[in-house]
C-alpha positions, -999 to +999 in steps of 0.1 A: -543+733-199-577+748-189-580+767-156-613+767-137-614+794-110-643+793-084-654+822-064-684+832-042-681+809-013-684+820+023-703+819+056-741+823+055-769+817+079-795+790+073-821+802+049-796+825+032-783+826-003-749+825-021-739+826-057-709+806-068-691+814-100-667+793-121-646+811-146-630+791-174-598+800-192-613+791-226-647+792-242-672+771-224-686+761-258-658+736-259-671+716-230-695+687-233-707+691-197-700+715-168-711+711-133-707+716-096-697+689-071-693+692-033-674+674-006-682+676+030-658+665+057-656+627+060-678+622+029-673+614-007-675+640-034-710+642-048-727+658-078-747+689-070-758+700-105-746+698-141-755+711-174-750+693-207-739+712-239-774+711-253-788+727-222-804+699-202-796+699-165-794+675-137-797+684-100-792+663-069-825+656-052-813+674-021-809+707-040-838+706-064-859+737-062-832+756-043-802+757-066-800+769-101-773+766-128-766+793-154-741+797-182-727+830-194-710+824-228-698+860-230-679+857-197-671+820-200-686+813-166-709+788-150-727+800-119-747+782-092-773+802-074-780+787-040-811+797-021-826+785+011-793+771+023-792+745+050-764+734+073-761+702+054-751+722+023-718+730+041-690+716+020-662+725-004-677+732-038-658+723-069-664+733-105-659+706-132-657+707-170-654+678-194-648+675-231-659+641-243-643+645-277-609+655-263-612+632-233-604+661-210-617+664-174-609+696-155-614+706-118-612+739-100-595+744-067-627+745-047-645+771-027-658+767+009-694+771+017-704+771+053-740+774+064-742+781+101-759+803+126 
């Protein structure tokens, strides 16, 4: 069983920055895709950004130009740098990792991000 542990959430003022980190319990080379999703109160979980094994990335239109994904193979982590944060970015952010070959789909426990003055 793979463990994904998120960290880095918190309270930040509008316009501020946060960096989320997702630490995997096994090599991230083994995953076909990794990404971040978020869920705001009363809303469905939505994709924020994801990175495919080959390196291509997808970002939600609402975060393009503000959020950036990065992988660290030495530390087995996926990070999400979030800049120019807006109140509408407030949500619980979840890390996800999938292995298409093994048919595995893993989720972290979530980390709260609150953007408020």
